[in-house]
DRENDO-1510 file (C-alpha; in Angstrom, 1 decimal, always signed):
<recs>
REC; n; res; u; v; w
REC; 1; MET; +10.6; -24.1; +23.3 .
REC; 2; SER; +9.6; -26.2; +26.9 .
REC; 3; VAL; +10.5; -25.5; +30.3 .
REC; 4; GLY; +12.1; -28.4; +32.6 .
REC; 5; THR; +12.6; -28.5; +36.2 .
REC; 6; SER; +15.1; -29.7; +38.7 .
REC; 7; SER; +14.3; -33.2; +40.2 .
REC; 8; ALA; +16.5; -33.0; +43.6 .
REC; 9; PRO; +14.4; -33.1; +46.6 .
REC; 10; GLY; +13.8; -29.5; +48.3 .
REC; 11; ALA; +15.8; -27.5; +45.5 .
REC; 12; ARG; +14.8; -24.3; +44.0 .
REC; 13; GLN; +13.1; -25.0; +40.8 .
REC; 14; VAL; +14.9; -23.3; +38.1 .
REC; 15; PRO; +13.5; -22.8; +34.0 .
REC; 16; ARG; +15.5; -24.1; +32.3 .
REC; 17; PRO; +14.9; -23.9; +28.2 .
REC; 18; ALA; +15.5; -27.0; +26.3 .
REC; 19; ALA; +17.0; -27.8; +22.6 .
REC; 20; PRO; +13.4; -27.7; +20.1 .
REC; 21; ARG; +12.6; -31.6; +19.4 .
REC; 22; THR; +13.2; -30.9; +15.5 .
REC; 23; PRO; +14.9; -28.2; +13.7 .
REC; 24; GLY; +11.2; -26.3; +12.8 .
REC; 25; GLU; +9.6; -27.3; +15.9 .
REC; 26; LEU; +9.6; -24.8; +19.1 .
REC; 27; ALA; +9.7; -27.3; +21.7 .
REC; 28; GLY; +6.5; -27.9; +24.1 .
REC; 29; LEU; +4.5; -25.0; +22.1 .
REC; 30; GLY; +3.4; -27.3; +19.0 .
REC; 31; LEU; +4.3; -23.4; +17.0 .
REC; 32; ASP; +6.5; -24.5; +13.7 .
REC; 33; ALA; +8.6; -21.8; +13.7 .
REC; 34; ASP; +9.0; -21.9; +9.5 .
REC; 35; GLN; +5.6; -20.6; +10.0 .
REC; 36; LEU; +7.2; -17.6; +11.7 .
REC; 37; PRO; +6.4; -14.8; +9.3 .
REC; 38; ASP; +10.4; -13.4; +10.3 .
REC; 39; GLY; +13.6; -15.3; +10.1 .
REC; 40; LEU; +14.3; -17.1; +13.4 .
REC; 41; VAL; +17.6; -18.4; +14.0 .
REC; 42; VAL; +17.9; -19.4; +17.2 .
REC; 43; ALA; +22.2; -20.6; +19.2 .
REC; 44; ASP; +22.1; -23.0; +22.0 .
REC; 45; GLU; +25.0; -21.9; +25.0 .
REC; 46; HIS; +28.1; -23.5; +23.0 .
REC; 47; GLY; +27.1; -20.5; +20.0 .
REC; 48; ARG; +26.2; -23.5; +17.7 .
REC; 49; VAL; +22.8; -22.9; +15.6 .
REC; 50; ILE; +19.6; -25.1; +17.0 .
REC; 51; CYS; +16.8; -23.9; +15.3 .
REC; 52; PHE; +16.9; -21.9; +11.0 .
REC; 53; ASN; +13.5; -20.8; +10.2 .
REC; 54; ALA; +12.1; -21.2; +7.0 .
REC; 55; ALA; +12.2; -17.7; +6.8 .
REC; 56; ALA; +15.4; -17.7; +7.8 .
REC; 57; VAL; +16.3; -19.2; +4.5 .
REC; 58; ARG; +15.3; -17.4; +2.5 .
REC; 59; ILE; +16.8; -14.1; +3.7 .
REC; 60; THR; +20.1; -15.2; +4.2 .
REC; 61; ALA; +19.5; -17.8; +1.0 .
REC; 62; THR; +21.0; -20.5; +3.3 .
REC; 63; PRO; +19.5; -24.0; +3.1 .
REC; 64; ALA; +18.8; -25.1; +7.0 .
REC; 65; ALA; +21.4; -28.4; +6.5 .
REC; 66; GLU; +24.0; -26.2; +6.2 .
REC; 67; ALA; +23.5; -24.0; +8.9 .
REC; 68; LEU; +22.5; -26.7; +11.6 .
REC; 69; GLY; +25.2; -27.2; +13.5 .
REC; 70; GLN; +27.3; -24.5; +12.5 .
REC; 71; ARG; +28.9; -21.5; +15.0 .
REC; 72; LEU; +26.1; -19.1; +14.8 .
REC; 73; GLU; +29.0; -16.2; +13.5 .
REC; 74; ARG; +29.5; -18.6; +10.8 .
REC; 75; ALA; +25.6; -19.4; +10.2 .
REC; 76; LEU; +24.8; -16.3; +10.2 .
REC; 77; PRO; +28.0; -13.9; +9.4 .
REC; 78; LEU; +26.0; -10.7; +9.3 .
REC; 79; GLU; +28.7; -7.2; +9.3 .
REC; 80; ASP; +27.6; -3.9; +10.8 .
REC; 81; LEU; +27.2; -1.0; +8.1 .
REC; 82; GLU; +31.6; -0.1; +8.6 .
REC; 83; GLY; +32.1; -4.0; +7.3 .
REC; 84; ARG; +32.5; -4.7; +11.0 .
REC; 85; ARG; +32.2; -8.6; +12.4 .
REC; 86; TRP; +28.5; -8.3; +14.1 .
REC; 87; TRP; +29.4; -11.0; +16.1 .
REC; 88; GLN; +32.9; -10.7; +17.8 .
REC; 89; LEU; +32.2; -7.1; +17.7 .
REC; 90; THR; +28.8; -8.1; +20.9 .
REC; 91; ASP; +30.6; -11.3; +22.0 .
REC; 92; PRO; +26.8; -12.2; +23.0 .
REC; 93; TYR; +28.5; -15.3; +25.4 .
REC; 94; GLY; +30.8; -13.5; +27.2 .
REC; 95; GLY; +31.2; -9.7; +27.7 .
REC; 96; LEU; +28.2; -7.3; +30.5 .
REC; 97; ALA; +26.3; -9.7; +31.9 .
REC; 98; ILE; +23.3; -7.7; +32.6 .
REC; 99; ARG; +22.5; -7.9; +29.3 .
REC; 100; VAL; +19.3; -9.0; +27.3 .
REC; 101; ARG; +19.1; -7.6; +24.2 .
REC; 102; GLN; +20.9; -6.3; +21.1 .
REC; 103; PRO; +17.7; -3.9; +19.8 .
REC; 104; GLU; +16.5; -3.5; +16.1 .
REC; 105; ARG; +19.4; -2.5; +13.9 .
REC; 106; ASN; +20.4; -2.4; +9.8 .
REC; 107; LEU; +22.9; -5.6; +9.4 .
REC; 108; LEU; +24.4; -6.9; +5.7 .
REC; 109; LEU; +24.6; -10.3; +5.7 .
REC; 110; PRO; +27.2; -11.5; +2.2 .
REC; 111; GLY; +26.6; -10.3; -0.8 .
REC; 112; GLY; +26.0; -6.7; +1.1 .
REC; 113; ARG; +22.2; -7.7; +1.3 .
REC; 114; GLU; +20.8; -5.4; +4.1 .
REC; 115; VAL; +18.8; -7.5; +6.5 .
REC; 116; LEU; +17.0; -5.6; +10.2 .
REC; 117; VAL; +18.6; -8.2; +13.0 .
REC; 118; THR; +17.8; -8.6; +16.5 .
REC; 119; ALA; +18.8; -10.2; +19.4 .
REC; 120; ARG; +17.2; -11.7; +23.0 .
REC; 121; TYR; +19.6; -12.8; +25.1 .
REC; 122; VAL; +18.2; -15.9; +26.8 .
REC; 123; ARG; +19.8; -16.3; +31.1 .
REC; 124; THR; +18.5; -19.4; +33.2 .
REC; 125; GLU; +19.8; -16.9; +35.9 .
REC; 126; ARG; +19.6; -13.5; +36.3 .
REC; 127; LEU; +23.3; -12.4; +34.9 .
REC; 128; GLY; +24.6; -16.1; +34.9 .
REC; 129; PRO; +25.9; -17.8; +31.7 .
REC; 130; VAL; +23.8; -17.0; +28.5 .
REC; 131; HIS; +22.3; -20.2; +27.3 .
REC; 132; ARG; +20.6; -19.2; +23.8 .
REC; 133; VAL; +20.8; -16.9; +21.9 .
REC; 134; VAL; +17.8; -16.4; +19.5 .
REC; 135; VAL; +18.1; -13.2; +17.2 .
REC; 136; THR; +14.5; -12.4; +14.8 .
REC; 137; LEU; +15.5; -11.8; +10.6 .
REC; 138; ARG; +14.0; -9.1; +8.9 .
REC; 139; ASP; +13.9; -8.5; +5.1 .
REC; 140; THR; +14.3; -4.7; +4.7 .
REC; 141; GLU; +12.4; -4.1; +0.9 .
REC; 142; ALA; +9.2; -4.5; +2.2 .
REC; 143; ARG; +10.1; -1.1; +4.7 .
REC; 144; ARG; +12.5; +0.2; +1.5 .
REC; 145; ARG; +9.4; -0.1; -0.7 .
REC; 146; THR; +7.6; +2.7; +2.4 .
REC; 147; GLU; +9.9; +4.6; +2.5 .
REC; 148; ARG; +10.3; +5.0; -1.2 .
REC; 149; SER; +6.7; +5.4; -1.3 .
REC; 150; HIS; +6.7; +8.3; +1.4 .
REC; 151; ALA; +9.6; +9.8; -0.6 .
REC; 152; GLU; +7.4; +10.3; -4.0 .
REC; 153; LEU; +4.4; +11.0; -2.5 .
REC; 154; ILE; +6.1; +14.3; -1.2 .
REC; 155; ALA; +8.2; +14.7; -4.1 .
REC; 156; THR; +5.2; +15.0; -6.3 .
REC; 157; VAL; +3.3; +17.1; -3.6 .
REC; 158; ALA; +5.7; +19.2; -4.0 .
REC; 159; HIS; +5.8; +19.4; -7.6 .
REC; 160; GLU; +2.8; +20.2; -8.1 .
REC; 161; LEU; +2.1; +22.5; -5.0 .
REC; 162; ARG; +4.8; +25.0; -7.0 .
REC; 163; SER; +3.5; +25.0; -10.5 .
REC; 164; PRO; +0.2; +26.9; -8.7 .
REC; 165; LEU; +1.1; +28.7; -6.1 .
REC; 166; THR; +4.0; +29.9; -8.3 .
REC; 167; SER; +1.4; +31.2; -10.8 .
REC; 168; VAL; -0.3; +32.7; -8.2 .
REC; 169; LYS; +1.8; +34.0; -6.3 .
REC; 170; GLY; +2.9; +36.2; -9.6 .
REC; 171; PHE; -0.2; +37.4; -10.6 .
REC; 172; THR; -1.5; +38.8; -7.2 .
REC; 173; ALA; +1.7; +40.8; -7.0 .
REC; 174; THR; +2.1; +41.8; -10.6 .
REC; 175; LEU; -2.1; +43.5; -9.9 .
REC; 176; LEU; -1.1; +44.6; -6.3 .
REC; 177; ALA; +2.1; +46.6; -8.0 .
REC; 178; LYS; +0.4; +46.9; -11.9 .
REC; 179; TRP; -3.2; +47.1; -10.6 .
REC; 180; GLU; -4.6; +50.0; -12.8 .
REC; 181; ARG; -2.1; +49.8; -15.9 .
REC; 182; PHE; -4.1; +46.6; -16.4 .
REC; 183; THR; -7.7; +46.7; -18.3 .
REC; 184; ASP; -10.6; +45.1; -16.9 .
REC; 185; ASP; -10.2; +42.3; -19.6 .
REC; 186; GLN; -6.6; +41.2; -18.0 .
REC; 187; LYS; -7.5; +40.9; -14.8 .
REC; 188; ARG; -10.1; +39.2; -15.4 .
REC; 189; LEU; -8.0; +36.8; -16.9 .
REC; 190; MET; -5.5; +37.2; -14.0 .
REC; 191; LEU; -7.3; +35.8; -11.7 .
REC; 192; GLU; -10.0; +33.2; -13.6 .
REC; 193; THR; -5.8; +31.5; -13.8 .
REC; 194; VAL; -4.9; +32.2; -10.1 .
REC; 195; ASP; -8.4; +30.8; -9.3 .
REC; 196; ALA; -8.1; +27.1; -11.9 .
REC; 197; ASP; -4.8; +27.8; -9.7 .
REC; 198; ALA; -6.4; +27.6; -6.7 .
REC; 199; ASP; -8.5; +24.4; -7.7 .
REC; 200; ARG; -6.0; +22.7; -8.6 .
REC; 201; VAL; -3.9; +23.3; -5.2 .
REC; 202; THR; -7.9; +22.0; -3.1 .
REC; 203; ARG; -7.5; +19.0; -5.5 .
REC; 204; LEU; -4.4; +18.1; -4.8 .
REC; 205; ILE; -4.7; +18.4; -0.8 .
REC; 206; ALA; -8.0; +16.4; -1.3 .
REC; 207; GLU; -6.4; +13.3; -3.0 .
REC; 208; LEU; -3.9; +13.6; +0.0 .
REC; 209; LEU; -7.0; +13.4; +1.7 .
REC; 210; ASP; -8.1; +10.7; +0.8 .
REC; 211; ILE; -5.3; +7.9; +0.5 .
REC; 212; SER; -4.0; +9.2; +4.4 .
REC; 213; ARG; -8.0; +7.7; +5.2 .
REC; 214; ILE; -6.9; +5.1; +2.3 .
REC; 215; ASP; -4.3; +4.2; +4.0 .
REC; 216; SER; -5.4; +3.9; +7.6 .
REC; 217; GLY; -8.3; +2.6; +7.3 .
REC; 218; ARG; -10.5; +5.4; +7.8 .
REC; 219; LEU; -12.1; +6.4; +4.6 .
REC; 220; GLU; -15.8; +6.9; +6.0 .
REC; 221; VAL; -18.5; +5.7; +3.2 .
REC; 222; ARG; -22.5; +7.2; +4.0 .
REC; 223; ARG; -24.7; +5.3; +1.7 .
REC; 224; GLN; -27.8; +7.2; +0.4 .
REC; 225; PRO; -29.9; +6.1; -3.2 .
REC; 226; VAL; -27.8; +6.5; -5.6 .
REC; 227; ASP; -29.7; +6.9; -9.0 .
REC; 228; ILE; -26.4; +5.4; -11.0 .
REC; 229; GLY; -27.2; +6.2; -14.4 .
REC; 230; ALA; -28.7; +9.9; -14.1 .
REC; 231; ALA; -25.1; +11.0; -12.3 .
REC; 232; VAL; -23.2; +8.9; -14.6 .
REC; 233; GLY; -25.5; +11.5; -17.2 .
REC; 234; ARG; -24.9; +14.7; -15.4 .
REC; 235; HIS; -21.2; +14.2; -15.5 .
REC; 236; ILE; -21.6; +13.3; -19.4 .
REC; 237; GLN; -23.5; +16.8; -20.0 .
REC; 238; ALA; -20.6; +18.9; -18.6 .
REC; 239; TYR; -18.2; +17.3; -20.8 .
REC; 240; VAL; -20.0; +18.4; -23.4 .
REC; 241; ALA; -20.9; +22.2; -22.2 .
REC; 242; ALA; -17.0; +22.0; -21.9 .
REC; 243; GLY; -16.7; +22.0; -25.5 .
REC; 244; GLN; -16.6; +18.0; -26.4 .
REC; 245; GLU; -18.6; +16.4; -28.9 .
REC; 246; ALA; -22.1; +15.0; -27.8 .
REC; 247; ASP; -21.8; +12.2; -30.0 .
REC; 248; ARG; -18.3; +11.4; -28.4 .
REC; 249; PHE; -20.3; +9.5; -25.5 .
REC; 250; LEU; -23.1; +6.9; -25.7 .
REC; 251; LEU; -24.8; +5.5; -22.2 .
REC; 252; ARG; -26.3; +2.3; -22.4 .
REC; 253; LEU; -28.7; +1.5; -18.9 .
REC; 254; ALA; -29.6; -1.4; -19.0 .
REC; 255; HIS; -33.3; -2.0; -17.7 .
REC; 256; PRO; -34.2; -2.6; -14.4 .
REC; 257; LEU; -31.5; -1.6; -12.4 .
REC; 258; PRO; -31.0; -2.6; -8.8 .
REC; 259; ASP; -31.6; -0.2; -5.8 .
REC; 260; LEU; -27.9; +1.1; -5.1 .
REC; 261; TRP; -27.0; +2.5; -1.8 .
REC; 262; ALA; -24.1; +3.9; -1.8 .
REC; 263; ASP; -22.3; +7.0; -0.8 .
REC; 264; PRO; -23.0; +9.7; -3.8 .
REC; 265; ASP; -20.0; +12.0; -3.5 .
REC; 266; LYS; -17.8; +9.3; -3.4 .
REC; 267; ILE; -19.3; +7.4; -6.0 .
REC; 268; ASP; -19.4; +10.7; -8.4 .
REC; 269; GLN; -16.0; +11.0; -7.7 .
REC; 270; VAL; -14.7; +7.8; -8.8 .
REC; 271; LEU; -17.0; +8.3; -12.0 .
REC; 272; SER; -15.1; +12.0; -12.0 .
REC; 273; ASN; -11.5; +10.3; -12.3 .
REC; 274; LEU; -12.1; +6.8; -15.0 .
REC; 275; LEU; -14.3; +9.2; -17.8 .
REC; 276; GLU; -11.9; +11.8; -17.6 .
REC; 277; ASN; -9.1; +9.2; -17.9 .
REC; 278; ALA; -11.0; +7.7; -21.2 .
REC; 279; VAL; -11.6; +11.1; -22.5 .
REC; 280; ARG; -7.9; +12.5; -21.1 .
REC; 281; HIS; -5.6; +9.5; -22.8 .
REC; 282; GLY; -8.1; +7.2; -25.2 .
REC; 283; GLU; -9.3; +8.4; -28.0 .
REC; 284; GLY; -12.9; +8.0; -30.4 .
REC; 285; THR; -16.6; +7.2; -28.9 .
REC; 286; VAL; -16.3; +6.4; -24.8 .
REC; 287; THR; -18.4; +4.2; -23.5 .
REC; 288; ILE; -20.9; +3.2; -20.4 .
REC; 289; ASP; -22.5; +0.6; -19.3 .
REC; 290; VAL; -24.6; +0.4; -16.6 .
REC; 291; THR; -26.2; -3.0; -16.6 .
REC; 292; PRO; -26.7; -5.3; -13.5 .
REC; 293; THR; -24.8; -8.4; -11.9 .
REC; 294; ALA; -24.2; -10.4; -9.4 .
REC; 295; SER; -22.9; -8.3; -6.1 .
REC; 296; PRO; -19.2; -8.9; -5.4 .
REC; 297; ARG; -20.3; -9.4; -1.4 .
REC; 298; GLU; -20.8; -12.8; +0.4 .
REC; 299; GLY; -25.0; -12.9; +0.9 .
REC; 300; GLU; -26.3; -10.4; -1.6 .
REC; 301; ASP; -27.9; -11.5; -5.0 .
REC; 302; THR; -27.4; -8.8; -6.6 .
REC; 303; GLY; -25.3; -5.0; -7.7 .
REC; 304; THR; -24.3; -3.0; -10.2 .
REC; 305; SER; -21.9; -2.8; -12.5 .
REC; 306; VAL; -20.1; +0.6; -14.4 .
REC; 307; THR; -18.4; -0.3; -17.3 .
REC; 308; VAL; -16.4; +2.7; -18.7 .
REC; 309; SER; -14.6; +1.8; -22.6 .
REC; 310; ASP; -12.9; +4.0; -25.4 .
REC; 311; GLU; -11.7; +3.0; -28.2 .
REC; 312; GLY; -8.1; +4.9; -27.5 .
REC; 313; ALA; -4.3; +2.4; -27.9 .
REC; 314; GLY; -5.4; +1.5; -24.4 .
REC; 315; ILE; -3.0; +0.2; -21.5 .
REC; 316; PRO; +0.0; -1.7; -22.1 .
REC; 317; GLU; -0.1; -5.7; -21.0 .
REC; 318; GLU; +2.5; -5.6; -19.1 .
REC; 319; SER; +1.0; -2.5; -17.3 .
REC; 320; MET; -2.3; -3.9; -16.0 .
REC; 321; ASN; -1.0; -5.5; -11.9 .
REC; 322; ARG; +0.3; -1.5; -12.0 .
REC; 323; VAL; -3.2; +0.8; -12.9 .
REC; 324; PHE; -3.9; +0.9; -9.0 .
REC; 325; THR; -0.7; +1.9; -7.6 .
REC; 326; ARG; +0.1; +5.0; -6.9 .
REC; 327; PHE; +1.7; +7.6; -9.2 .
REC; 328; TRP; +0.9; +5.9; -12.3 .
REC; 329; ARG; +0.1; +8.1; -14.7 .
REC; 330; GLY; +0.3; +5.5; -18.4 .
REC; 331; SER; +2.0; +6.8; -21.1 .
REC; 332; LYS; +0.7; +10.4; -21.2 .
REC; 333; ARG; +2.1; +11.0; -18.2 .
REC; 334; GLY; +0.1; +13.9; -16.9 .
REC; 335; GLY; -1.5; +15.5; -13.4 .
REC; 336; THR; -0.3; +13.1; -9.5 .
REC; 337; GLY; -1.1; +9.8; -10.4 .
REC; 338; LEU; -3.2; +9.4; -7.8 .
REC; 339; GLY; -6.7; +9.8; -9.0 .
REC; 340; LEU; -6.7; +5.0; -10.0 .
REC; 341; TYR; -5.3; +4.1; -6.4 .
REC; 342; ILE; -7.4; +7.0; -4.8 .
REC; 343; VAL; -11.0; +5.0; -7.2 .
REC; 344; LYS; -9.8; +1.7; -5.6 .
REC; 345; GLY; -9.7; +2.6; -2.5 .
REC; 346; ILE; -13.2; +4.0; -3.0 .
REC; 347; VAL; -14.7; +1.7; -4.9 .
REC; 348; GLU; -13.6; -1.6; -2.5 .
REC; 349; ALA; -14.7; +0.8; +1.0 .
REC; 350; HIS; -17.9; +0.2; -1.1 .
REC; 351; GLY; -17.5; -3.5; -0.6 .
REC; 352; GLY; -16.7; -3.5; -4.0 .
REC; 353; THR; -14.6; -4.7; -7.2 .
REC; 354; ILE; -12.7; -2.3; -9.7 .
REC; 355; THR; -10.7; -4.5; -13.3 .
REC; 356; VAL; -9.0; -2.9; -15.9 .
REC; 357; GLY; -8.8; -4.8; -19.0 .
REC; 358; ARG; -9.2; -4.4; -22.8 .
REC; 359; ALA; -11.9; -2.8; -24.8 .
REC; 360; PRO; -13.8; -5.0; -28.0 .
REC; 361; GLY; -13.2; -1.3; -29.5 .
REC; 362; GLY; -9.2; -1.4; -28.8 .
REC; 363; GLY; -9.0; +1.0; -26.0 .
REC; 364; ALA; -9.0; +0.2; -21.6 .
REC; 365; GLU; -12.0; -0.9; -19.9 .
REC; 366; PHE; -12.5; -0.2; -16.4 .
REC; 367; ARG; -15.1; -2.4; -14.7 .
REC; 368; PHE; -16.8; -1.0; -11.2 .
REC; 369; THR; -19.2; -3.8; -9.4 .
REC; 370; LEU; -21.2; -2.5; -6.6 .
REC; 371; PRO; -22.6; -4.8; -3.8 .
REC; 372; VAL; -27.1; -3.3; -3.1 .
REC; 373; ALA; -26.0; -3.3; +0.1 .
REC; 374; ALA; -29.7; -1.5; +1.4 .
REC; 375; PRO; -28.3; -0.2; +5.2 .
REC; 376; ALA; -29.2; -3.0; +7.4 .
REC; 377; TYR; -32.5; -1.0; +8.9 .
REC; 378; LEU; -33.8; -1.7; +5.9 .
REC; 379; THR; -33.4; -4.8; +5.3 .
</recs>
């Protein structure tokens, strides 16, 4: 809004906000109100709307042409959560002259849609009449999604922790109370179960820490030379040693591969998760292709691509866009549903990309691409 001054000789010059020159423009600033991410509604000294930006139109579903010139309480008929009309309740143009704002609160639009509303009372002089009422609107859906996500995370953690901790408590209490009654083999079996459940709890805590670092942008990547083919081979050998048939895995390495600098522990975490998903949820041969490819990062020519595919039923088309979100488990439920979310975070922390699709054999196909990313002191 522009700033006007008194023109009388010797008169004290008092800033006076002027009305916008156009419905969408904040006069004097060259700023288009329609570019603001939040809804903006401005009423003049008579309580009539003089600005109703595009975000306000989207949030309220009221065309700007209908709102402009209307009384504020008609253009923006808000109610509190108890059904009371907000503008009558707050009386922005009356009441105490020391009021300058209304703090953010949840209010309801017609139809029951909830929005976050903040109001500012603009006065040309201290304790003077209200010259402008500036209202900002914010859709609550994004906040609700965040709150739901946090609630789901807490519920998932509670559920995943309860089972192993109940098992650990049960076996340890039994052993302490009746140690002499069990054979060595029975004791070993119970202790092995306790050990496995402790590992399960440790993995869950590690996943939660990873999610915290990913969400806050604090996931550290410590780059070292990585032999990606050898890393895949180690995972395959571990599955074979655990009882999987060796011919269930097919590793295809293209040569020559570019030297890859990455965090070896985190790349192992990505490979472990993708191979575990293919073995547990897929069928037939699990194929791993490692090939050189164009780098996903600007300024670099080459990268390394790893594709993990199986011959199972695959992922339904309607679920493809949710695979890398929190708590996605697919048709076969199991685990926390956090693994692929973490995988995506790790790959992107390396400057890479990851995609999901349908394999030639009909199963799921995950493909991640990493830039070569040699440290600066070597380039």
